[in-house]
Structures are given as structure tokens and as C-alpha cells.
N, C-alpha and C positions, 0 to 999 in steps of 0.2 A: 476544618475544612486544613490537610495536611499541605505545606508551603513546596510545591517540587521545583527544582533549580530550572525547567521547563518554565513555569509561571513567573519567573525572576528575572528570566534571560526576555520574555515576548514584554513584561513591564519596562523594563532598561530600555528595548527598542524601544518601545514608545513614548518613553518621557526622556531616554538619555540619563537619566540618574544613577546616581553608582549603585553598584549589587547592594552593599549595606541598608542603602538606603530603600532601593525597591520592595527587599525582603522583609522590611520592619513595615513597608505601608502595604505588601499582603497579610501578614500576620495581623495588623492592626484592623484590618479590612475582611477578616475570616475570609483571604483569597477573592474575593471579589476584585475582577481586574478594573472597573469602570470607577469601583470607588475608592480604589487604592492609588488612581491617577489625579482623582479628586483630593487626595488626602496628601498626597507630593504638592500638588499646586497650592493647597493650602496652606502648606507646610515652607512653599517657596523652593521647593530642591526640582522641579520641574523645569523651573524658569530660570534656576542655576542652569541646569544641564543644558539650556537652551543656548545659553552664551558662552559655554565652554570652548568651544571652538574659535572665538575672538581672539585676535591677537592683544595680550597684557605686559606691553612692552612700556607703561610708565609706572608709576606710583611712588614708593620712598623704601631709603635705608634707615633706619633705625640702631643706634650703638647703646651700650650701657655698659658699663665696669663696674664690676661690683668683687672686693674681696681678692683682687689681685689677677681676676679674669675679665677679659673684656668681650659682648658679641656683637656681631653685626648682623642683623636680616635684610633681605630683599624682600618687598611684598609687593607683587607688581598689581596693576591697575591699567585699565584700556586706555583712559585716555589723562592728562596732565590735572583735570577738573578736581576726579576725585581725590588728589593729593593734597589738595586744599581744604576738601572737607573732613572738618572736624572728630566727625566719628570713624572715619577710617584710621585718620592723625592717632585717634585714643586708640585702637584697635593692634593699630603698628605696636605702639608703645607697649602693649599689653601683649603680644607676639615677643616682642624683644625682653622683655622680663620673664617669659616662658625660658626662650631661648638661653639664659644662664644655666639652668640645669642640664639641658639637652646635650648629649654628642654629637648628634646628627640630624639631617633633616627629618627622619622619617619621626627621631623619638619628639622634636620639635614639634611636628603637627600631631601628633599624638597626646603632647603636652595638656595637662589642666589649665583651663583658661577660666575662672571662675565658674566649675560644675561644666563644661563643655571642653571636649579637644578645640586646640588650634584651626584645628580641619575643619568642624563643624561650626566654629566662628565664622572663619573664612565664606563656607559656604552661604549661613544665615544673612552674612553682609552682601553677598552677589544677591540676592534675595530685595533685600533692603533698597540700597544703592542705584543696584539694574546695572551693573560691568562685572564682565568675568576678572577674578582674580587669583593671584596665586601666591603662596610663600616659596619662592624660589631657591635662595640660600642661604644659608646658614654659616660664619665664619667666626672665628675664637682662636685667642693669645690668652698667654700667661707668664706672666714672670713678675720682679721684686716690683718695680713699677709699672702701669699698662695704664695709657692714655687714649681718649680719643677724640677725632675729629668728625664734625662734618659740615659740607660744604652744599651751599646752598640750601641752607636752615631755614625750614619752614614751620617749626617748633623744636621745642628741646629736645635736644638727641633724634632729629627727625631732618631727612634731605636728602639731596639729589647723589651725594657720594656720602660713603663712610669708610672711617680709617680708623681701626686702632695698628698700637705700637706697645710691644713688651719690651722691655730693659731689665738687664742684669746689671744693677746700680741706678746712678744718676737720681733725676727727678722727675715730676710730671710736668713742670715748664720744659722741661730737655723731649721727654716723650711727645708732650705735644706738638712743640715745634718740627719734631722729624714728620709725626704726622702729617703734620700741615703742608710739608715738601712733599711726603706721598700722594697727596690729595692733587698736588700740583703737578709732579712728576709720571706718574703712574710707574713706577719701575717693576719691569719683569723678574724681579728674584732678590734674594737679602744681597747676594756675594756670586761671584764667579762658579762657585760648587753646587751653588742650589739650581743654576740654569738649567733649562732642558737641554740635553742634548742635542736632541734634534737639531734645538733652533740654532745651536752653537756652529754646528756640522754644516749648516745649510748658509749661513752667515761667512762661515770661514771659504764654501766654496765659493759663494758670490765673491768675495773680495779678490781667491786667487784668479778667477777668471778675466777681473778688472785691470788685477797688478800684472796677468800675460801678453795683455793687451798693449801695453807698454812697450814688448816689445828685450825689454832689459833681461839680463843675465838670472841664471834663477838664485845664487845667493843674495842678489841685492831685490828679487822677487820676495824671497824668503824673509828680509827684514821687512818688506813693506809690508809683509802678510801680518808678520807681530806688532807692528806698528799700530797697523789700523784696528786690527782686534783687542790692542790694551783700550783703545779707542771705544769701540765698541761697548767693550764691559766698563768703561764710563759713563756713558750714558744710558745701560740697562740696568744696571745693580746699585742697590739703595746706598751698599756702604763705599762704592768709588764713586757716585754722582757729586757734583759741586752742589755744595748745601745751598738752596736760594737764600737764606739769610746771611750767607758769607759766601759768596763765591771761592771768596781765596783758597778755602779748603773744601774736603770731601765730609759728606754726611759721616761716616765711619770716624773722621778725626775729630767732628762735633761734639759725636758722641761721647768718645774717650777724653776728650779737654772736659767734659760734666761730668767723668767718672762713671762712666756709663758705658755697657756693651749692648748691642744692637741684638735682641735673641728672636724677635720675629716680629712679622706687618701682615697687616690683610687691607685690602682695599677694595672696595664694592663698587661700582658706579651702575645706578639704574637703568635697567634696559640693555646694557651690555652681551652683546653677542648676539640679541634678538631681533631677527630680522623683521623689521617694522614696516607694515602698510603704509604709505605716503597717501597722508588726505589732507585739503584744506582746511582752511579756520572754519570755514561756514560750515564744510560736511561733518568737522568733528563736533559742533555747537549743535548739528540738526541731531546727531546722534544723541549726544548728552541728552536734551530734551524728549526725544522720542523712547529714550528708556531702551 
């Protein structure tokens, strides 16, 4: 029996499964809608789809460095409990390994992971573990020297914050120390030149209004703004920040003293930017047990 687009849509609406999964189910069951629904349930795909609306703001960041390339991947889950699950941790490690050869999020999801794509592997895990999950972000850096650091580690290369730092020259110890600094301070950019112009303009406008409220002459106000903007840059740009391991010098100077130049960094924190639904601990436990 020929599978039509209308049939696929109907099955998708009933099950919440993805288009390709719905089509495959109908092909496997010769177009029988009820049998296709059972096929999806057997594979855990309908169950996974039901969970897809839940907020996945927990999880882990995994990092890996290989041949001068560093990769960091965020994989989200609904609860923090899953981050402690050995199966989930092994899956994230596998996804990070697949990410070494991926250029972006789409190619990561399509990457092979033991005979299945990363996306298929995650879908299977949703059915097995019983929570909504997603591969949210991938970040990469490359350089002469690349180091990774994980804060809040639960296993090798897995934790709540993952940082990558790439250097031109220098050594791995220097790169790792800078990565630890980045984890602590979360700079907005590498340097002033890399800052979002809109962010700079907004800060300048705020500082200008603050300075004008002082009632001082315009030439004095201009100098006040210059001084305050310099302070702003020293707080939000990596090379201008005071180095946490030696506050007497900047991070840029620390790199220079080690014969290095920072060429790139990436910092990923689990759940960053996701609006989380607040739940009390008892509710979280009940939800986890209930599946």
C-alpha cells in the first residue's frame, strides 16, 4: 500500500513522532495506522514524542581535545538526576567524540554513533531513560595548543561548565589555567574588537546618562565616560580581565609572559539561557519516579 503525506501527517498528529519515524512505521506496517502506532510505541518513539514538550534545562557539557581541535557539546535533560546516570554520561561522551568531526549542530546530529545517528541515539535514550533530552549546542576551537576544562565534573570530560581555550604558542598548562579563569569569570568576548557593538553602545548610553546626572561640564563628562568604558572593557573582555591566578596582571599579559597569544575560547554552561520551570525537590523526585 502506498504511504501518502496525509497518512504520515495523521500518524504524526496521533503519536507526536517525527516525520521520518512516522513514514517508516507506516511502511513497515503496510499503511495500517493502528499497527503503525503500535510499531512506534514498541520502538519507544511515541513515548519519546510525548516527552518532547517538557523543558530540558539540566544535563551535561562534554569536552574533548584531539589533534589541535577542541569540541564542547551541551546535551540537555529534564532533571539533574539524569546527569548522574552512567548510561547518559556514556552517551554524552560518545556524542562529544562524534562532534570532533562535525562542523555544526546539524552535522553533529547526523553524525554516526555506532551504526545510528546521534539524533537516533538520543531518541532511543529518551525512551529508555524516560526524560526529554536534546543536543543543544556544539562549540569548537583550534590552535597550536588547545586545552579543555570542566567545572563541576561528574566524570572525565563531563560537567556543568565546559571551557575550551586555543593558543598560538605557549603550552597546555597555560591554556588550562586560562580555561579555568574563563569558567570563573564568563567573559563576553576575547577582546574589545570582538564585543557585540549593540552591547557596547547600550553600555555607553547608560554611562553617559549617569555621567550627565552629575551636572558636570561636557568635557569632564567625556573623560568620565572614557574612564568608565575602559573599566567596562576590563571586566567583560578576556584579555583585559585581571587574571584570577595573579590579579596584578591581565589575562592577556599572562599569556604573553608564557610566550602565547589567545586566539579563541568557548564557554558552555548547562541550561544557559533556557527558561526553567521552578519545581520543588519533592515534585522533581515524583516526576523522576513516575517516568
